[in-house]
C-alpha positions as CSV (number, residue, x, y, z in Angstrom):
1,M,277.0,235.6,172.2
2,N,276.4,233.5,174.8
3,T,274.5,230.1,174.1
4,F,272.8,227.2,175.7
5,K,272.4,223.6,175.2
6,L,268.7,223.2,174.0
7,Q,266.7,220.1,173.1
8,I,263.4,219.8,171.8
9,V,261.5,216.7,172.0
10,A,258.1,215.5,170.7
11,P,256.8,212.0,170.9
12,D,257.9,210.9,167.7
13,K,261.3,212.9,167.3
14,I,263.7,215.1,168.6
15,V,262.8,218.3,167.1
16,Y,266.2,220.2,168.0
17,D,269.2,219.2,169.8
18,G,272.0,222.0,169.7
19,E,272.9,225.4,170.7
20,A,270.5,228.5,171.2
21,T,270.9,232.3,172.4
22,F,267.2,232.7,173.3
23,L,264.1,230.7,173.5
24,L,260.6,232.3,174.0
25,V,257.7,230.0,175.2
26,R,254.2,230.5,176.4
27,T,253.7,228.7,179.9
28,T,250.7,228.4,182.0
29,M,251.7,231.8,183.8
30,G,252.7,233.9,180.2
31,D,255.5,234.0,178.1
32,I,259.1,233.6,179.5
33,G,262.4,234.1,177.5
34,V,265.5,232.1,178.3
35,Q,269.0,233.3,177.7
36,A,272.2,231.7,178.7
37,R,272.8,230.9,182.5
38,H,269.3,231.3,182.9
39,Q,268.2,230.7,186.7
40,K,266.6,227.1,187.3
41,L,263.0,226.3,186.6
42,I,260.4,224.0,185.5
43,S,257.1,225.0,183.9
44,P,254.1,223.8,182.1
45,L,253.6,225.1,178.4
46,V,250.4,225.7,176.8
47,I,249.3,225.7,173.1
48,G,251.4,228.6,171.7
49,K,254.4,229.9,169.2
50,M,258.0,229.3,170.2
51,K,260.7,231.4,169.1
52,V,264.3,229.9,168.9
53,E,267.1,232.4,168.0
54,F,270.8,231.0,167.4
55,A,274.2,232.9,167.3
56,D,274.6,231.9,163.7
57,R,271.4,232.1,161.7
58,D,267.9,233.8,161.8
59,P,265.3,232.9,164.3
60,R,262.8,229.9,164.1
61,F,259.4,229.7,165.0
62,A,257.1,226.5,165.7
63,A,253.8,225.6,166.7
64,I,253.9,223.7,170.2
65,A,251.0,221.9,171.9
66,G,251.4,222.0,175.6
67,G,254.0,220.0,177.7
68,F,256.8,221.5,179.9
69,V,260.3,223.5,179.7
70,K,263.1,222.5,182.3
71,V,265.8,225.0,182.6
72,G,269.0,224.4,184.6
73,D,273.0,224.2,184.4
74,N,273.0,225.9,181.0
75,K,270.6,223.5,179.4
76,V,267.0,223.9,178.6
77,T,264.9,220.7,177.7
78,V,261.3,221.3,175.9
79,V,259.0,218.5,176.1
80,T,256.0,218.8,173.9
81,T,253.0,216.7,172.8
82,A,253.4,218.2,169.0
83,C,255.7,220.7,167.6
84,E,256.2,222.3,164.0
85,W,258.5,224.5,162.7
86,E,256.9,227.5,160.7
87,D,258.2,226.0,157.2
88,E,256.7,222.4,158.1
89,I,253.2,223.5,158.6
90,D,250.7,222.7,155.8
91,L,248.6,225.8,155.9
92,K,245.7,224.4,154.0
93,R,245.7,221.4,156.4
94,A,245.6,223.3,159.4
95,E,242.6,225.5,158.1
96,A,240.5,222.6,157.5
97,A,241.5,221.0,161.1
98,A,240.0,224.5,162.1
99,E,237.0,224.3,160.1
100,H,236.6,220.7,161.4
101,A,237.1,221.6,165.0
102,R,234.4,224.7,164.6
103,Q,231.7,222.0,163.6
104,M,232.8,219.4,166.0
105,R,232.1,222.4,168.7
106,E,228.9,223.3,167.2
107,H,227.6,219.6,167.2
108,S,229.0,218.5,170.3
109,S,226.7,216.4,172.7
110,S,228.6,216.6,176.0
111,K,230.9,218.9,177.9
112,Q,233.6,216.5,176.9
113,E,233.1,216.6,173.3
114,M,233.2,220.5,173.3
115,D,236.2,220.4,175.4
116,R,237.9,218.2,172.8
117,A,236.6,220.5,170.0
118,E,237.7,223.5,171.7
119,V,241.6,222.0,172.1
120,K,241.5,220.7,168.5
121,L,240.7,224.3,167.4
122,K,243.2,226.2,169.6
123,R,245.8,223.8,168.2
124,A,244.6,224.4,164.6
125,L,244.4,228.1,165.1
126,N,247.9,228.2,166.4
127,R,249.3,226.3,163.6
128,I,248.0,228.7,161.4
129,N,249.2,231.9,163.2
130,V,252.6,230.5,163.2
131,A,252.4,229.2,159.6
132,K,251.5,233.1,158.8
133,H,254.1,234.6,160.8
């Protein structure tokens, strides 16, 4: 099976640095799948689920919180503001964060506060969705 070099980077750590056979990420234009020798591209990412497939083990899913993906020369780099593999997500904490964001949204006194609450809610709901995968 053909592989490509995949590096997933968050501000606090390198999440993954190795080989992969397939990557599925959500961009601002929709989901894209990447395989070996994919055409070059750079695209912004949105809050969503990421799927990584490997030649020698089961696929892994992660919750990501935006960023960008760069593809070229059989190498893919995902730079994201936050990334958690499904088995790292604390479901109770994510559910509490979603409830807190809903409360923030209800009691927001400005558009800026409402927007901030909406982003927090989207991130929490994405983490819940990935954890329950």
